[in-house]
ZATORBA-587159 format. One record per atom (N, C-alpha, C): x, y, z. Coordinates in Angstrom, 2 decimals. Layout:
N
+---------+---------+---------+
|       x |       y |       z |
+---------+---------+---------+
|       X |       Y |       Z |
...
+---------+---------+---------+
//
This chain:
195
+---------+---------+---------+
|       x |       y |       z |
+---------+---------+---------+
|  -29.31 |    7.33 |    5.61 |
|  -29.18 |    7.30 |    4.03 |
|  -29.03 |    5.69 |    3.78 |
|  -29.62 |    5.48 |    2.78 |
|  -29.48 |    3.64 |    2.36 |
|  -28.30 |    3.32 |    1.64 |
|  -27.56 |    2.50 |    2.15 |
|  -26.21 |    2.27 |    1.48 |
|  -26.37 |    0.84 |    0.84 |
|  -26.05 |    1.13 |   -0.59 |
|  -26.28 |    0.11 |   -1.55 |
|  -25.14 |   -0.69 |   -1.79 |
|  -25.16 |   -2.09 |   -2.22 |
|  -23.83 |   -2.73 |   -2.38 |
|  -23.25 |   -2.09 |   -4.01 |
|  -24.10 |   -1.47 |   -4.56 |
|  -23.67 |   -0.79 |   -5.73 |
|  -22.95 |    0.41 |   -5.79 |
|  -22.83 |    1.09 |   -4.60 |
|  -22.25 |    2.22 |   -4.35 |
|  -20.51 |    1.95 |   -4.38 |
|  -20.02 |    3.01 |   -5.19 |
|  -18.59 |    2.88 |   -5.43 |
|  -17.76 |    3.04 |   -4.00 |
|  -16.56 |    2.87 |   -4.04 |
|  -15.69 |    2.93 |   -2.88 |
|  -15.66 |    4.86 |   -2.60 |
|  -15.75 |    5.55 |   -3.87 |
|  -15.57 |    7.18 |   -3.81 |
|  -16.75 |    7.53 |   -3.10 |
|  -18.37 |    7.07 |   -3.32 |
|  -19.47 |    7.38 |   -2.93 |
|  -19.40 |    7.03 |   -1.58 |
|  -18.93 |    5.99 |   -1.10 |
|  -18.81 |    5.45 |    0.25 |
|  -17.92 |    6.52 |    1.19 |
|  -16.90 |    6.84 |    0.50 |
|  -16.13 |    7.62 |    1.25 |
|  -16.75 |    9.03 |    1.54 |
|  -17.13 |    9.46 |    0.36 |
|  -17.87 |   10.92 |    0.36 |
|  -18.99 |   10.90 |    1.27 |
|  -19.92 |    9.64 |    1.38 |
|  -21.00 |    9.74 |    2.27 |
|  -20.41 |    9.84 |    3.65 |
|  -19.26 |    9.30 |    3.90 |
|  -18.64 |    8.95 |    5.36 |
|  -18.32 |   10.50 |    5.67 |
|  -17.45 |   10.99 |    4.71 |
|  -17.05 |   12.44 |    4.97 |
|  -18.26 |   13.39 |    5.38 |
|  -19.45 |   13.36 |    4.75 |
|  -20.64 |   13.97 |    4.90 |
|  -21.46 |   13.42 |    6.18 |
|  -20.85 |   12.68 |    6.88 |
|  -21.35 |   12.07 |    8.55 |
|  -22.12 |   11.04 |    8.20 |
|  -22.33 |   10.08 |    7.25 |
|  -22.85 |    8.84 |    7.42 |
|  -21.96 |    7.67 |    7.75 |
|  -21.86 |    7.57 |    8.95 |
|  -20.97 |    6.34 |    9.47 |
|  -21.29 |    4.80 |    9.05 |
|  -22.44 |    4.52 |    8.29 |
|  -22.90 |    3.42 |    7.89 |
|  -21.93 |    3.35 |    6.50 |
|  -21.63 |    4.47 |    6.04 |
|  -20.90 |    4.18 |    4.65 |
|  -19.51 |    3.63 |    4.86 |
|  -19.03 |    4.01 |    6.08 |
|  -17.57 |    3.40 |    6.56 |
|  -17.85 |    2.04 |    7.12 |
|  -18.90 |    1.74 |    7.65 |
|  -19.40 |    0.40 |    7.89 |
|  -19.13 |   -0.74 |    6.76 |
|  -19.88 |    0.04 |    5.76 |
|  -19.90 |   -0.77 |    4.49 |
|  -18.62 |   -1.12 |    3.87 |
|  -17.70 |   -0.10 |    3.95 |
|  -16.30 |   -0.17 |    3.42 |
|  -15.81 |   -1.05 |    4.11 |
|  -15.82 |   -1.21 |    5.33 |
|  -14.91 |   -2.24 |    6.18 |
|  -15.40 |   -3.57 |    5.97 |
|  -17.02 |   -3.73 |    5.85 |
|  -17.50 |   -5.19 |    5.43 |
|  -17.02 |   -5.45 |    4.06 |
|  -17.04 |   -4.56 |    3.21 |
|  -16.65 |   -4.75 |    1.90 |
|  -15.18 |   -5.50 |    1.71 |
|  -14.13 |   -5.11 |    2.54 |
|  -12.98 |   -5.44 |    2.46 |
|  -12.28 |   -6.28 |    3.60 |
|  -13.25 |   -6.37 |    4.61 |
|  -12.98 |   -7.06 |    5.76 |
|  -12.01 |   -8.45 |    5.47 |
|  -12.50 |   -9.32 |    4.69 |
|  -11.92 |  -10.55 |    4.68 |
|  -10.40 |  -10.35 |    3.92 |
|  -10.47 |   -9.51 |    2.94 |
|   -9.04 |   -9.45 |    2.10 |
|   -8.14 |   -8.73 |    3.11 |
|   -8.54 |   -7.89 |    3.89 |
|   -7.43 |   -7.03 |    4.55 |
|   -6.95 |   -7.96 |    5.86 |
|   -8.15 |   -8.75 |    6.66 |
|   -7.79 |   -9.36 |    7.62 |
|   -6.84 |  -10.67 |    7.16 |
|   -7.35 |  -11.30 |    6.07 |
|   -6.62 |  -12.50 |    5.50 |
|   -5.06 |  -12.08 |    4.94 |
|   -4.86 |  -10.67 |    4.77 |
|   -3.64 |  -10.20 |    4.54 |
|   -2.74 |   -9.94 |    5.49 |
|   -3.42 |   -9.48 |    6.75 |
|   -2.71 |   -9.25 |    7.97 |
|   -2.24 |  -10.52 |    8.51 |
|   -3.20 |  -11.48 |    8.55 |
|   -2.85 |  -13.09 |    9.41 |
|   -1.98 |  -13.76 |    8.62 |
|   -1.76 |  -13.45 |    7.15 |
|   -0.84 |  -14.07 |    6.35 |
|    0.57 |  -13.79 |    6.93 |
|    0.63 |  -12.55 |    7.26 |
|    1.77 |  -12.07 |    7.67 |
|    2.21 |  -11.94 |    9.07 |
|    1.57 |  -11.96 |   10.11 |
|    1.61 |  -12.17 |   11.44 |
|    1.66 |  -13.27 |   12.27 |
|    0.66 |  -14.10 |   11.56 |
|    0.33 |  -15.69 |   11.92 |
|   -0.31 |  -15.58 |   13.16 |
|   -0.94 |  -14.50 |   13.67 |
|   -1.50 |  -14.53 |   15.04 |
|   -2.72 |  -13.75 |   14.89 |
|   -3.96 |  -14.73 |   15.03 |
|   -5.27 |  -13.90 |   15.11 |
|   -5.44 |  -12.75 |   16.13 |
|   -5.08 |  -12.80 |   17.00 |
|   -5.07 |  -11.59 |   18.24 |
|   -4.41 |  -10.34 |   17.73 |
|   -3.18 |  -10.59 |   17.38 |
|   -2.33 |   -9.66 |   16.82 |
|   -3.01 |   -8.98 |   15.44 |
|   -3.36 |  -10.11 |   14.59 |
|   -4.09 |   -9.51 |   13.41 |
|   -5.44 |   -8.70 |   13.86 |
|   -6.13 |   -9.10 |   14.49 |
|   -7.35 |   -8.20 |   15.00 |
|   -6.83 |   -6.74 |   15.43 |
|   -5.95 |   -6.91 |   16.24 |
|   -5.27 |   -5.54 |   16.79 |
|   -4.97 |   -4.55 |   15.46 |
|   -4.29 |   -5.25 |   14.57 |
|   -3.58 |   -4.39 |   13.42 |
|   -4.88 |   -4.08 |   12.33 |
|   -5.87 |   -4.76 |   12.31 |
|   -7.28 |   -4.68 |   11.63 |
|   -7.75 |   -3.51 |   12.41 |
|   -8.04 |   -3.41 |   13.53 |
|   -8.59 |   -2.27 |   14.24 |
|   -7.71 |   -1.20 |   14.03 |
|   -6.53 |   -1.01 |   14.15 |
|   -5.81 |    0.06 |   13.99 |
|   -5.49 |    0.83 |   12.61 |
|   -5.71 |   -0.18 |   11.49 |
|   -6.11 |    0.27 |   10.25 |
|   -7.01 |    1.00 |   10.22 |
|   -7.96 |    0.56 |   10.57 |
|   -9.30 |    1.60 |   10.28 |
|   -9.39 |    2.72 |   11.16 |
|   -8.83 |    2.93 |   12.36 |
|   -8.75 |    3.93 |   13.10 |
|   -7.80 |    4.92 |   12.08 |
|   -6.66 |    4.36 |   11.66 |
|   -5.76 |    5.41 |   10.96 |
|   -6.71 |    5.96 |    9.49 |
|   -7.34 |    4.86 |    8.87 |
|   -8.30 |    5.35 |    7.82 |
|   -9.13 |    6.44 |    8.12 |
|   -9.78 |    6.17 |    9.40 |
|  -10.96 |    7.49 |    9.78 |
|  -10.28 |    8.55 |    9.95 |
|   -9.08 |    8.39 |   10.88 |
|   -8.28 |    9.88 |   11.00 |
|   -7.83 |   10.58 |    9.62 |
|   -7.18 |    9.76 |    8.92 |
|   -6.66 |   10.16 |    7.73 |
|   -7.80 |   10.88 |    6.63 |
|   -9.03 |    9.97 |    6.60 |
|  -10.02 |   10.62 |    5.96 |
|  -10.49 |   11.87 |    6.47 |
|  -10.63 |   12.17 |    7.90 |
|  -11.18 |   13.26 |    8.47 |
|  -10.25 |   14.39 |    8.52 |
|   -8.98 |   13.95 |    8.12 |
|   -8.08 |   15.16 |    8.15 |
|   -7.82 |   15.53 |    6.67 |
|   -8.57 |   14.68 |    5.85 |
|   -8.39 |   15.25 |    4.27 |
|   -7.25 |   14.60 |    3.65 |
|   -6.58 |   13.47 |    4.17 |
|   -5.68 |   12.95 |    3.50 |
|   -5.59 |   11.96 |    2.56 |
|   -6.86 |   11.64 |    2.36 |
|   -7.37 |   10.63 |    1.16 |
|   -7.82 |   11.32 |    0.09 |
|   -7.46 |   11.21 |   -0.95 |
|   -7.58 |   11.64 |   -2.26 |
|   -8.00 |   10.52 |   -3.32 |
|   -8.80 |   10.88 |   -4.55 |
|   -9.34 |   10.01 |   -5.28 |
|   -8.47 |    9.63 |   -6.37 |
|   -7.12 |    9.81 |   -6.17 |
|   -6.13 |    9.60 |   -7.54 |
|   -5.75 |    8.00 |   -7.41 |
|   -6.26 |    7.40 |   -6.26 |
|   -5.61 |    5.88 |   -6.44 |
|   -7.05 |    5.25 |   -5.94 |
|   -6.96 |    3.90 |   -5.88 |
|   -7.90 |    3.21 |   -5.37 |
|   -7.98 |    2.99 |   -3.91 |
|   -9.25 |    3.09 |   -3.25 |
|   -9.43 |    3.03 |   -1.98 |
|   -8.63 |    1.83 |   -1.22 |
|   -8.72 |    0.63 |   -1.86 |
|   -8.25 |   -0.62 |   -1.20 |
|   -6.74 |   -0.50 |   -1.26 |
|   -6.33 |    0.10 |   -2.28 |
|   -4.76 |    0.11 |   -2.51 |
|   -4.23 |    1.08 |   -1.28 |
|   -5.17 |    2.11 |   -1.42 |
|   -4.46 |    3.08 |   -0.17 |
|   -4.64 |    2.28 |    1.28 |
|   -5.62 |    1.67 |    1.52 |
|   -5.85 |    1.01 |    3.02 |
|   -4.83 |   -0.12 |    2.97 |
|   -4.71 |   -1.00 |    1.91 |
|   -3.56 |   -1.69 |    2.13 |
|   -2.49 |   -1.30 |    2.33 |
|   -1.77 |   -0.22 |    1.84 |
|   -0.58 |    0.60 |    2.06 |
|   -0.45 |    1.03 |    3.77 |
|   -1.61 |    1.39 |    4.28 |
|   -1.85 |    1.69 |    5.74 |
|   -1.65 |    0.28 |    6.62 |
|   -2.12 |   -0.71 |    5.94 |
|   -2.37 |   -1.96 |    6.69 |
|   -0.58 |   -2.42 |    6.67 |
|    0.08 |   -2.49 |    5.58 |
|    1.28 |   -2.96 |    5.41 |
|    2.18 |   -2.00 |    6.15 |
|    2.15 |   -0.94 |    6.37 |
|    2.86 |    0.01 |    7.06 |
|    2.81 |   -0.43 |    8.62 |
|    1.35 |   -0.53 |    8.88 |
|    1.22 |   -1.02 |   10.43 |
|    1.84 |   -2.38 |   11.03 |
|    1.82 |   -3.59 |    9.66 |
|    2.36 |   -4.64 |   10.14 |
|    4.01 |   -4.48 |   10.08 |
|    4.49 |   -3.67 |    9.31 |
|    6.09 |   -3.29 |    9.49 |
|    6.18 |   -2.78 |   10.80 |
|    5.44 |   -1.85 |   11.28 |
|    5.67 |   -1.24 |   12.65 |
|    5.72 |   -2.33 |   13.78 |
|    4.78 |   -3.40 |   13.61 |
|    4.67 |   -4.52 |   14.57 |
|    5.99 |   -5.34 |   14.42 |
|    6.31 |   -5.55 |   13.27 |
|    7.70 |   -6.36 |   13.30 |
|    8.91 |   -5.61 |   13.94 |
|    8.89 |   -4.37 |   13.52 |
|    9.96 |   -3.50 |   14.08 |
|   10.01 |   -3.75 |   15.55 |
|    8.68 |   -3.49 |   16.04 |
|    8.68 |   -3.68 |   17.74 |
|    9.09 |   -5.16 |   17.91 |
|    8.76 |   -6.11 |   17.14 |
|    9.25 |   -7.25 |   17.56 |
|   10.73 |   -7.77 |   17.30 |
|   11.50 |   -6.89 |   16.56 |
|   12.76 |   -6.74 |   16.20 |
|   13.06 |   -7.90 |   15.41 |
|   11.84 |   -8.17 |   14.61 |
|   12.07 |   -8.82 |   13.33 |
|   12.02 |   -8.28 |   11.80 |
|   12.79 |   -8.76 |   11.05 |
|   12.74 |   -8.16 |    9.78 |
|   12.64 |   -9.11 |    8.74 |
|   11.16 |   -9.20 |    8.32 |
|   10.81 |  -10.18 |    7.64 |
|   10.27 |   -9.52 |    6.06 |
|   10.37 |   -8.35 |    5.94 |
|    9.87 |   -7.67 |    4.63 |
|   10.85 |   -7.17 |    3.96 |
|   10.67 |   -6.52 |    2.69 |
|   11.36 |   -5.86 |    1.53 |
|   12.60 |   -7.05 |    0.97 |
|   11.68 |   -8.11 |    0.95 |
|   12.42 |   -9.27 |    0.47 |
|   11.64 |   -9.62 |   -0.87 |
|   12.58 |   -9.26 |   -2.06 |
|   11.60 |   -9.34 |   -3.21 |
|   12.45 |  -10.84 |   -4.07 |
|   11.68 |  -11.45 |   -4.51 |
|   12.23 |  -12.67 |   -5.46 |
|   12.27 |  -11.97 |   -6.86 |
|   11.48 |  -10.84 |   -7.16 |
|   11.87 |  -10.33 |   -8.48 |
|   13.02 |   -9.72 |   -8.85 |
|   13.20 |   -9.23 |  -10.03 |
|   14.56 |   -8.36 |  -10.55 |
|   14.55 |   -6.99 |  -10.15 |
|   13.60 |   -6.59 |   -9.57 |
|   13.39 |   -5.06 |   -9.43 |
|   14.44 |   -4.70 |   -8.35 |
|   15.38 |   -3.89 |   -8.30 |
|   16.34 |   -3.55 |   -7.25 |
|   16.42 |   -2.24 |   -7.17 |
|   15.20 |   -1.25 |   -7.42 |
|   14.99 |   -0.02 |   -7.21 |
|   15.00 |    0.04 |   -5.56 |
|   14.40 |   -0.99 |   -5.09 |
|   14.19 |   -0.97 |   -3.46 |
|   15.29 |   -1.55 |   -2.48 |
|   16.35 |   -2.07 |   -3.36 |
|   17.26 |   -2.64 |   -2.70 |
|   18.03 |   -1.88 |   -1.64 |
|   17.88 |   -0.71 |   -2.04 |
|   18.66 |    0.35 |   -0.95 |
|   18.32 |    0.32 |    0.49 |
|   17.09 |   -0.19 |    0.64 |
|   16.72 |   -0.29 |    1.98 |
|   17.05 |   -1.49 |    2.59 |
|   17.90 |   -1.07 |    3.74 |
|   18.60 |   -2.18 |    4.32 |
|   17.70 |   -2.77 |    5.65 |
|   17.96 |   -3.93 |    5.83 |
|   17.55 |   -4.55 |    7.37 |
|   18.58 |   -4.09 |    8.47 |
|   18.35 |   -4.49 |    9.50 |
|   18.96 |   -4.20 |   10.93 |
|   18.78 |   -2.87 |   11.14 |
|   19.30 |   -2.47 |   12.49 |
|   19.17 |   -1.30 |   13.16 |
|   19.77 |   -0.24 |   12.23 |
|   19.00 |    1.06 |   12.23 |
|   19.55 |    2.00 |   11.46 |
|   19.82 |    3.16 |   12.45 |
|   21.03 |    3.89 |   12.26 |
|   21.22 |    5.17 |   13.13 |
|   20.48 |    6.16 |   12.73 |
|   20.47 |    7.30 |   13.30 |
|   19.73 |    8.52 |   13.32 |
|   19.74 |    9.08 |   11.62 |
|   21.10 |    9.19 |   11.43 |
|   21.51 |    9.74 |    9.98 |
|   21.11 |    8.95 |    8.91 |
|   21.23 |    7.42 |    9.16 |
|   20.78 |    6.60 |    8.11 |
|   19.10 |    6.48 |    7.93 |
|   18.52 |    6.53 |    9.20 |
|   17.03 |    6.58 |    9.26 |
|   16.38 |    7.79 |    8.66 |
|   17.18 |    9.00 |    8.55 |
|   16.92 |   10.20 |    7.84 |
|   16.92 |   10.11 |    6.25 |
|   17.99 |    9.49 |    6.02 |
|   18.61 |    9.19 |    4.46 |
|   17.48 |    8.44 |    4.09 |
|   17.27 |    7.20 |    4.67 |
|   16.21 |    6.46 |    4.23 |
|   14.92 |    6.87 |    3.95 |
|   14.31 |    7.81 |    4.86 |
|   13.02 |    8.55 |    4.80 |
|   13.13 |    9.37 |    3.61 |
|   14.03 |   10.09 |    3.25 |
|   14.28 |   11.07 |    2.32 |
|   14.18 |   10.09 |    0.99 |
|   15.03 |    9.06 |    0.95 |
|   14.86 |    8.15 |   -0.23 |
|   13.43 |    7.76 |   -0.65 |
|   12.72 |    7.36 |    0.10 |
|   11.47 |    6.96 |    0.25 |
|   10.63 |    7.76 |   -0.45 |
|   10.67 |    9.13 |    0.19 |
|    9.89 |   10.10 |   -0.26 |
|   10.18 |   10.58 |   -1.65 |
|   11.47 |   10.64 |   -2.10 |
|   11.88 |   10.62 |   -3.43 |
|   11.33 |    9.73 |   -4.30 |
|   11.40 |    8.36 |   -4.02 |
|   10.80 |    7.25 |   -4.71 |
|    9.43 |    7.37 |   -4.86 |
|    8.52 |    7.50 |   -3.67 |
|    7.14 |    7.96 |   -3.89 |
|    6.70 |    8.75 |   -4.76 |
|    7.30 |   10.11 |   -4.88 |
|    7.23 |   11.17 |   -5.95 |
|    7.66 |   10.64 |   -7.34 |
|    8.59 |   10.13 |   -7.64 |
|    8.89 |    9.41 |   -8.80 |
|    7.71 |    8.42 |   -9.15 |
|    7.39 |    7.50 |   -8.51 |
|    6.19 |    6.55 |   -8.69 |
|    5.05 |    7.20 |   -9.09 |
|    4.70 |    8.30 |   -8.67 |
|    3.51 |    9.09 |   -9.01 |
|    3.40 |    9.74 |  -10.51 |
|    4.66 |    9.64 |  -11.13 |
|    4.91 |    9.97 |  -12.49 |
|    4.50 |    9.02 |  -13.57 |
|    4.35 |    7.86 |  -12.96 |
|    4.04 |    6.60 |  -13.74 |
|    2.61 |    6.72 |  -14.29 |
|    2.11 |    6.09 |  -15.12 |
|    0.81 |    6.01 |  -15.81 |
|    0.00 |    5.31 |  -14.91 |
|   -1.15 |    5.47 |  -14.35 |
|   -2.02 |    5.03 |  -13.05 |
|   -2.14 |    3.71 |  -13.35 |
|   -2.11 |    3.01 |  -14.43 |
|   -2.38 |    1.36 |  -14.33 |
|   -0.88 |    0.78 |  -13.88 |
|    0.30 |    1.32 |  -14.22 |
|    1.47 |    0.83 |  -13.83 |
|    1.81 |    1.16 |  -12.30 |
|    1.19 |    2.39 |  -12.08 |
|    1.49 |    2.66 |  -10.40 |
|    0.75 |    2.06 |   -9.53 |
|   -0.75 |    1.69 |   -9.61 |
|   -1.49 |    0.84 |   -9.00 |
|   -0.73 |   -0.58 |   -8.92 |
|   -0.26 |   -1.06 |   -9.88 |
|    0.32 |   -2.48 |   -9.75 |
|    1.61 |   -2.45 |   -8.90 |
|    2.24 |   -1.51 |   -9.21 |
|    3.50 |   -1.32 |   -8.40 |
|    3.33 |   -1.08 |   -6.93 |
|    2.47 |   -0.58 |   -6.66 |
|    2.01 |   -0.21 |   -5.34 |
|    1.29 |   -1.29 |   -4.47 |
|    0.58 |   -1.93 |   -5.30 |
|   -0.03 |   -3.33 |   -4.79 |
|    1.27 |   -4.24 |   -4.53 |
|    2.03 |   -4.20 |   -5.53 |
|    2.99 |   -5.37 |   -5.25 |
|    4.08 |   -4.99 |   -4.06 |
|    4.65 |   -3.66 |   -4.21 |
|    5.94 |   -3.35 |   -3.25 |
|    5.36 |   -2.98 |   -1.84 |
|    4.43 |   -2.13 |   -2.06 |
|    3.84 |   -1.35 |   -0.52 |
|    2.70 |   -2.29 |    0.11 |
|    1.99 |   -2.83 |   -0.55 |
|    0.89 |   -3.66 |   -0.13 |
|    1.15 |   -5.23 |   -0.07 |
|    2.36 |   -5.72 |   -0.78 |
|    2.79 |   -7.06 |   -0.72 |
|    1.82 |   -7.92 |   -1.29 |
|    1.14 |   -7.61 |   -2.32 |
|    0.07 |   -8.30 |   -2.83 |
|    0.70 |   -9.35 |   -3.85 |
|    0.21 |  -10.63 |   -3.95 |
|    0.79 |  -11.50 |   -5.06 |
|    0.35 |  -10.98 |   -6.37 |
|    0.73 |  -11.59 |   -7.50 |
|    0.40 |  -11.20 |   -8.68 |
|   -1.14 |  -11.71 |   -9.03 |
|   -1.32 |  -12.69 |   -8.33 |
|   -2.79 |  -13.48 |   -8.47 |
|   -3.85 |  -12.50 |   -7.90 |
|   -3.56 |  -12.03 |   -6.58 |
|   -4.38 |  -11.00 |   -5.92 |
|   -4.41 |   -9.73 |   -6.63 |
|   -3.20 |   -9.21 |   -7.37 |
|   -3.30 |   -8.00 |   -7.99 |
|   -4.40 |   -8.05 |   -9.24 |
|   -4.30 |   -9.40 |   -9.86 |
|   -5.18 |   -9.64 |  -11.05 |
|   -6.69 |   -9.70 |  -10.64 |
|   -6.83 |  -10.31 |   -9.73 |
|   -8.25 |  -10.45 |   -9.07 |
|   -8.51 |   -8.91 |   -8.62 |
|   -8.03 |   -8.20 |   -8.11 |
|   -8.23 |   -7.01 |   -7.55 |
|   -8.55 |   -5.85 |   -8.42 |
|   -7.80 |   -5.97 |   -9.92 |
|   -7.92 |   -5.05 |  -10.84 |
|   -8.88 |   -5.88 |  -11.92 |
|   -9.30 |   -7.07 |  -11.57 |
|   -9.76 |   -7.59 |  -12.86 |
|   -9.15 |   -7.71 |  -14.26 |
|   -7.80 |   -8.16 |  -14.14 |
|   -7.09 |   -8.36 |  -15.15 |
|   -6.36 |   -9.73 |  -15.11 |
|   -5.74 |  -10.35 |  -16.36 |
|   -5.21 |  -11.61 |  -16.25 |
|   -3.84 |  -11.23 |  -15.42 |
|   -3.03 |  -12.51 |  -14.99 |
|   -1.90 |  -12.18 |  -14.38 |
|   -0.96 |  -11.82 |  -15.20 |
|   -1.08 |  -12.27 |  -16.38 |
|   -0.14 |  -11.97 |  -17.47 |
|   -0.19 |  -10.52 |  -17.82 |
|   -1.36 |   -9.73 |  -17.76 |
|   -1.57 |   -8.49 |  -17.79 |
|   -0.93 |   -7.71 |  -16.84 |
|   -1.02 |   -8.21 |  -15.63 |
|   -0.46 |   -7.67 |  -14.21 |
|    0.84 |   -7.72 |  -14.07 |
|    1.61 |   -8.81 |  -14.69 |
|    3.11 |   -8.93 |  -14.99 |
|    3.63 |   -7.93 |  -16.09 |
|    2.99 |   -7.75 |  -17.00 |
|    3.16 |   -6.79 |  -18.10 |
|    3.40 |   -5.31 |  -17.66 |
|    2.22 |   -5.21 |  -16.80 |
|    2.34 |   -3.73 |  -16.39 |
|    3.34 |   -3.48 |  -15.39 |
|    3.90 |   -4.36 |  -14.65 |
|    4.72 |   -4.09 |  -13.47 |
|    6.11 |   -4.18 |  -14.32 |
|    6.43 |   -4.98 |  -15.41 |
|    7.54 |   -4.96 |  -16.16 |
|    7.68 |   -3.66 |  -16.62 |
|    6.57 |   -2.86 |  -17.21 |
|    6.69 |   -1.54 |  -18.02 |
|    7.01 |   -0.47 |  -16.90 |
|    6.33 |   -0.43 |  -15.70 |
|    6.53 |    0.11 |  -14.57 |
|    7.73 |    0.24 |  -13.90 |
|    8.32 |   -0.88 |  -13.92 |
|    9.84 |   -0.85 |  -13.60 |
|   10.93 |   -0.34 |  -14.52 |
|   10.57 |   -0.56 |  -15.98 |
|   11.18 |    0.08 |  -17.16 |
|   11.20 |    1.62 |  -16.97 |
|    9.84 |    2.12 |  -16.95 |
|    9.73 |    3.54 |  -16.96 |
|   10.29 |    4.36 |  -15.55 |
|   10.06 |    3.83 |  -14.42 |
|   10.56 |    4.06 |  -13.38 |
|   12.20 |    4.39 |  -13.41 |
|   12.75 |    3.40 |  -14.00 |
|   14.30 |    3.52 |  -14.39 |
|   14.65 |    4.66 |  -15.15 |
|   13.77 |    4.70 |  -15.99 |
|   14.09 |    5.83 |  -16.83 |
|   13.56 |    7.22 |  -16.44 |
|   12.81 |    7.12 |  -15.73 |
|   12.53 |    8.77 |  -14.93 |
|   13.74 |    8.98 |  -13.82 |
|   14.18 |    7.79 |  -13.13 |
|   15.33 |    8.19 |  -12.36 |
|   16.53 |    8.44 |  -13.12 |
|   16.71 |    7.90 |  -14.26 |
|   18.01 |    8.31 |  -14.90 |
|   17.77 |    9.89 |  -15.50 |
|   16.51 |   10.14 |  -16.09 |
|   16.29 |   11.55 |  -16.58 |
|   16.19 |   12.40 |  -15.45 |
|   15.90 |   12.17 |  -14.20 |
|   16.15 |   13.10 |  -13.42 |
|   17.23 |   13.13 |  -12.52 |
|   18.08 |   12.15 |  -12.62 |
|   19.40 |   12.23 |  -12.15 |
|   19.29 |   11.85 |  -10.76 |
|   18.49 |   11.02 |  -10.36 |
|   18.35 |   10.94 |   -8.80 |
|   18.91 |    9.81 |   -8.43 |
|   19.69 |    9.82 |   -7.27 |
|   20.48 |    8.95 |   -6.83 |
|   19.75 |    8.01 |   -5.54 |
|   19.30 |    7.09 |   -5.69 |
|   18.71 |    6.17 |   -4.71 |
|   19.51 |    5.12 |   -4.02 |
|   20.39 |    5.77 |   -2.89 |
|   21.28 |    4.83 |   -2.39 |
|   21.59 |    5.74 |   -0.96 |
|   21.79 |    4.68 |   -0.02 |
|   22.31 |    5.51 |    1.22 |
|   23.92 |    5.31 |    1.21 |
+---------+---------+---------+
//
């Protein structure tokens, strides 16, 4: 099959699912510089970044083959979330804690503590994160995407605006509404996000 640059991410994913490996290569080429740049900005080591980049796409391939990818969100947001999780795993192994630091006033994520957690704390943290993901899914799609890019993919507002084709002010506005609406959902459902 001929792969055109005009193919959407959805088309490329479907082509890959249907057995066209060149579609996956096209997706990797499309986002290589953005993803690799993001990794290297965090780990500051080219060899480590290359390993994480490869591991990212191994996970992408495995998850697509297992049917774990859906079209509710953007492909790049999904991949950046996988990338971010792998970077987190790397730093956990290195006994370093450099993430979940936010300069914004959004404190829903403040329950995530640094340092070593015991088994009970790990289970609670996992449960809280699962609750949070369910609540985030109730947000309007534009707000959900911005929040996921900002907090799960650690993208700057400039990167978010470029990725979504919107102004930085629009990105900030959507983030503000996402926070307000998330707090309302948490209050309405009576969810306690704490350890």
